[in-house]
C-alpha positions as CSV (number, residue, x, y, z in Angstrom):
1,M,93.0,81.1,89.8
2,P,93.0,84.9,89.4
3,M,96.3,86.8,88.9
4,S,94.5,89.9,90.2
5,V,95.5,91.4,93.5
6,E,92.4,93.6,93.5
7,G,91.0,94.0,97.0
8,K,93.9,92.4,98.7
9,N,95.2,94.1,101.9
10,V,98.9,94.9,101.3
11,V,101.4,96.2,103.8
12,V,104.7,97.7,102.6
13,L,107.4,98.5,105.2
14,G,110.4,100.6,104.4
15,V,109.1,103.3,102.1
16,A,111.6,106.2,102.3
17,D,111.0,108.3,99.2
18,E,109.8,108.2,95.6
19,S,112.9,106.6,94.4
20,S,112.7,103.6,96.8
21,I,111.9,100.1,95.5
22,A,109.4,99.9,98.3
23,W,107.4,102.8,96.9
24,A,107.4,101.3,93.4
25,I,106.0,98.1,94.9
26,A,103.3,100.0,96.9
27,R,102.3,102.0,93.9
28,A,102.0,98.9,91.6
29,F,99.8,97.1,94.1
30,A,97.6,100.3,94.4
31,E,97.4,100.6,90.6
32,H,96.1,97.0,90.5
33,G,93.3,97.7,93.0
34,A,94.9,96.5,96.2
35,K,94.4,98.3,99.5
36,V,97.9,99.5,100.3
37,H,99.2,100.6,103.7
38,I,102.8,101.8,104.0
39,G,105.0,102.0,107.0
40,Y,107.8,104.5,107.3
41,Q,110.3,106.0,109.8
42,Q,109.6,109.4,111.1
43,K,112.8,110.8,109.6
44,F,111.4,110.2,106.1
45,F,108.0,111.8,106.9
46,S,108.5,114.9,104.8
47,R,109.2,112.9,101.7
48,V,106.5,110.2,102.4
49,R,103.9,112.8,103.1
50,L,104.1,114.1,99.5
51,L,103.6,110.6,98.2
52,L,100.5,110.1,100.4
53,V,99.1,113.5,99.3
54,N,99.6,112.6,95.6
55,H,98.2,109.0,96.1
56,P,95.2,109.4,98.5
57,K,94.2,105.8,98.1
58,V,97.5,104.7,99.8
59,R,97.5,104.9,103.6
60,G,100.6,105.5,105.7
61,Q,101.7,105.4,109.3
62,R,104.9,105.5,111.3
63,C,106.4,102.1,111.7
64,D,110.0,101.8,112.9
65,V,110.7,98.0,113.1
66,L,113.0,98.7,116.1
67,N,110.2,100.4,118.0
68,P,107.8,97.9,119.6
69,E,105.2,100.5,120.4
70,E,105.1,101.7,116.7
71,L,104.9,98.2,115.5
72,A,102.0,97.3,117.8
73,A,100.1,100.5,116.8
74,F,100.7,99.9,113.1
75,F,99.4,96.3,113.0
76,E,96.6,96.5,115.5
77,P,94.0,97.9,112.9
78,F,94.4,94.7,110.9
79,R,92.7,92.7,113.5
80,Q,89.4,93.6,111.8
81,D,90.7,93.5,108.2
82,P,93.6,90.9,107.9
83,I,96.7,91.3,105.8
84,D,97.1,89.4,102.5
85,V,100.6,90.6,101.6
86,L,103.5,91.8,103.7
87,V,106.4,93.4,101.9
88,H,109.6,93.9,104.0
89,A,111.9,96.4,102.2
90,I,114.2,97.4,105.1
91,A,118.0,97.3,105.2
92,Y,120.9,99.3,106.6
93,G,124.6,99.2,106.0
94,P,126.9,101.8,107.6
95,P,129.5,103.3,105.2
96,E,132.3,101.1,106.7
97,F,130.5,98.0,105.5
98,F,131.3,99.0,101.9
99,T,134.6,101.0,102.2
100,H,136.4,98.9,104.8
101,D,138.0,95.4,104.4
102,P,135.9,92.7,106.1
103,S,138.4,92.2,108.8
104,D,138.3,95.9,109.7
105,V,134.5,96.2,110.1
106,S,133.5,96.8,113.7
107,A,131.4,94.4,115.7
108,E,129.0,97.3,116.4
109,A,128.4,98.0,112.7
110,F,128.1,94.3,112.0
111,T,125.5,93.8,114.7
112,Q,123.5,96.8,113.8
113,S,123.3,95.8,110.1
114,L,122.2,92.3,110.9
115,V,119.5,93.5,113.3
116,V,118.1,96.0,110.8
117,S,118.6,94.1,107.6
118,A,117.8,90.5,108.6
119,H,116.3,90.2,112.0
120,S,113.8,92.9,111.3
121,L,112.0,90.5,108.9
122,C,111.5,88.2,111.9
123,T,110.2,91.1,113.9
124,A,107.8,92.3,111.2
125,V,106.4,88.7,110.8
126,R,106.0,88.3,114.6
127,Y,103.8,91.4,114.7
128,A,101.9,90.7,111.5
129,K,101.3,86.9,111.6
130,T,98.3,87.2,114.0
131,Y,96.6,89.4,111.5
132,M,97.5,87.5,108.2
133,R,95.0,85.6,106.2
134,E,95.6,82.0,105.2
135,W,97.4,81.8,101.8
136,G,99.0,85.1,102.6
137,S,102.4,86.2,101.1
138,V,105.5,87.6,102.8
139,M,108.3,89.0,100.7
140,T,111.6,90.8,101.2
141,L,114.4,92.3,99.1
142,T,117.9,90.9,98.8
143,Y,120.8,91.0,96.4
144,Q,122.9,88.4,94.7
145,A,126.1,89.4,96.7
146,S,124.5,87.1,99.3
147,E,125.5,84.0,97.2
148,R,128.9,85.0,96.0
149,A,131.5,87.6,97.1
150,E,130.9,90.9,95.3
151,P,133.8,93.1,96.7
152,S,132.1,96.4,96.0
153,Y,129.1,95.4,98.1
154,G,131.3,94.6,101.1
155,M,129.9,93.0,104.2
156,M,126.4,94.0,103.2
157,G,126.5,90.7,101.3
158,V,126.8,88.9,104.6
159,A,123.7,90.7,105.9
160,K,121.8,89.6,102.8
161,S,123.0,86.0,103.3
162,A,121.5,86.1,106.8
163,L,118.3,87.6,105.4
164,E,117.9,84.8,102.8
165,S,118.5,82.1,105.4
166,T,115.9,83.8,107.6
167,V,113.5,83.6,104.7
168,R,113.9,79.8,104.5
169,Y,113.4,79.3,108.2
170,L,110.4,81.6,108.3
171,A,108.9,79.7,105.3
172,V,109.0,76.5,107.5
173,E,107.4,78.3,110.4
174,M,104.7,80.1,108.4
175,G,104.0,77.2,106.1
176,T,101.9,75.7,108.9
177,R,99.6,78.7,108.5
178,K,99.6,78.3,104.7
179,I,101.6,81.6,104.4
180,R,104.5,81.7,102.0
181,V,107.8,83.6,102.5
182,N,110.1,84.6,99.7
183,A,112.8,87.0,98.6
184,I,113.2,89.1,95.5
185,S,116.8,89.6,94.4
186,P,117.0,92.5,91.8
187,G,120.0,93.5,89.8
188,P,121.4,97.1,90.5
189,V,118.6,99.6,90.7
190,E,119.1,103.4,91.1
191,T,117.8,104.5,94.5
192,V,118.9,107.1,97.0
193,A,120.3,104.2,99.1
194,A,122.2,102.9,96.1
195,L,123.8,106.3,95.4
196,G,124.7,106.4,99.0
197,I,127.1,103.5,98.4
198,L,128.8,105.4,95.6
199,S,129.0,108.4,97.9
200,A,130.6,106.4,100.6
201,F,133.4,105.3,98.3
202,Q,133.8,108.8,96.9
203,R,134.3,110.2,100.4
204,H,136.8,107.5,101.2
205,P,139.4,107.8,98.4
206,Q,141.6,105.1,99.7
207,S,138.8,102.6,99.2
208,L,137.8,104.0,95.9
209,N,141.2,103.4,94.5
210,S,141.4,99.8,95.8
211,R,140.8,96.6,93.8
212,R,137.6,96.2,95.8
213,S,135.9,99.2,94.2
214,A,137.3,99.1,90.7
215,I,133.9,99.0,89.0
216,F,132.7,102.0,91.0
217,E,136.0,103.9,90.4
218,K,135.5,103.4,86.7
219,A,131.9,104.6,86.8
220,I,132.7,107.7,88.8
221,R,135.6,108.5,86.6
222,K,133.5,108.2,83.4
223,A,130.8,110.4,85.0
224,R,133.2,113.1,85.9
225,E,134.7,113.1,82.4
226,R,131.2,114.0,81.1
227,G,130.5,116.7,83.6
228,P,130.1,119.3,85.0
229,Y,127.0,118.6,87.0
230,P,124.8,120.9,89.1
231,D,125.5,118.9,92.3
232,E,127.0,115.8,93.6
233,F,123.7,113.9,93.5
234,A,123.5,114.4,89.7
235,M,127.1,113.2,89.3
236,L,126.5,110.1,91.4
237,S,123.3,109.4,89.3
238,A,125.3,109.6,86.1
239,A,128.0,107.3,87.7
240,W,125.3,104.8,88.7
241,K,124.0,104.7,85.1
242,H,127.6,103.9,83.9
243,F,127.7,101.1,86.6
244,Q,124.4,99.7,85.4
245,S,125.5,99.7,81.8
246,E,128.7,97.8,82.7
247,I,126.6,95.2,84.6
248,A,124.2,94.9,81.7
249,E,127.0,94.0,79.3
250,R,127.7,91.0,81.5
251,C,124.1,89.7,81.5
252,P,122.6,87.1,79.1
253,I,119.8,89.7,78.6
254,G,121.8,92.8,78.0
255,D,119.6,95.3,79.8
256,T,119.3,97.2,83.1
257,I,116.8,96.6,85.9
258,S,114.1,99.1,86.8
259,K,112.0,99.5,90.0
260,E,109.0,98.6,87.8
261,D,110.6,95.2,87.0
262,V,110.9,94.5,90.7
263,A,107.4,95.6,91.4
264,G,106.1,93.2,88.7
265,C,107.7,90.3,90.5
266,A,106.2,91.5,93.8
267,L,102.7,91.5,92.1
268,F,103.3,87.9,91.1
269,L,104.3,86.9,94.6
270,G,101.3,88.7,96.0
271,S,98.9,86.9,93.6
272,D,97.4,83.5,93.9
273,Y,99.6,82.2,91.1
274,S,102.5,82.0,93.6
275,R,100.6,80.4,96.4
276,K,102.7,77.2,96.3
277,I,106.1,79.0,96.1
278,T,107.9,79.5,99.4
279,G,111.4,79.7,100.8
280,Q,112.7,80.9,97.5
281,V,114.9,83.7,96.1
282,L,113.6,85.0,92.8
283,H,116.3,86.8,90.8
284,I,115.2,89.8,88.6
285,D,118.6,90.6,87.1
286,C,118.6,89.7,83.4
287,G,120.5,86.5,84.3
288,Y,123.5,88.2,85.9
289,S,123.5,86.0,89.0
290,S,123.4,82.7,87.0
291,S,125.6,83.4,84.0
292,T,128.0,86.4,84.0
293,I,129.5,87.2,80.6
294,M,133.0,88.5,81.0
């Protein structure tokens, strides 16, 4: 049973820029000989275009999962060359999801996040399943705050809980087609989206000084002490590294998680070695989710 993903048709939805986990996964599959097709929102085109120019073997097309016309146009070409692997790396949490108490989050924000972060997996599978090969693999990205309350992650943890439940129900549906559905749950990884969470707290001082965000407040304070920085982004990046280091100290394997670690798990889930694994959440977090050392 070959581990190789060479020649497999791989679709990765949710590529936003070079820092995104979605791009790390797409690049890993391409480097291992897969035929990679990425879907992106038009607002990220200027960033994604550079990735496509520098990696000509990777193909890309607009694919907003909330736009039925773009979805249909994106998946139609796979009628002739079916999909082996579908990667869903799409999520959205408005700033109030992180900075507000759960009881103060609006219904509009809650609904929008669930639609984009959880139901979009159903939508992607609905459009892709007609064009997927038997023994295909579907995977998405989650976070351990889905399983236990992590105050700094706010109500986004609820959206990830919904996503993981969706994975289990889709695994039942797609199992009749011998297609597996799983989720990867990484520890903290530095991405533009991750730094956006820190930025949301920094722009909302009342929340930054609350018990809920104590770990972020400490990371930002340490970063500022070691400044100055050329811009806010550099300061937030330094703060994120402090945050990662603190989490690493609480892990059985005292180390941080990289995008390449996550991509390695994606390669496994896309290979034939994982063909009997479905409905599962695979944690890539140095053991943080199973045994936190205080």
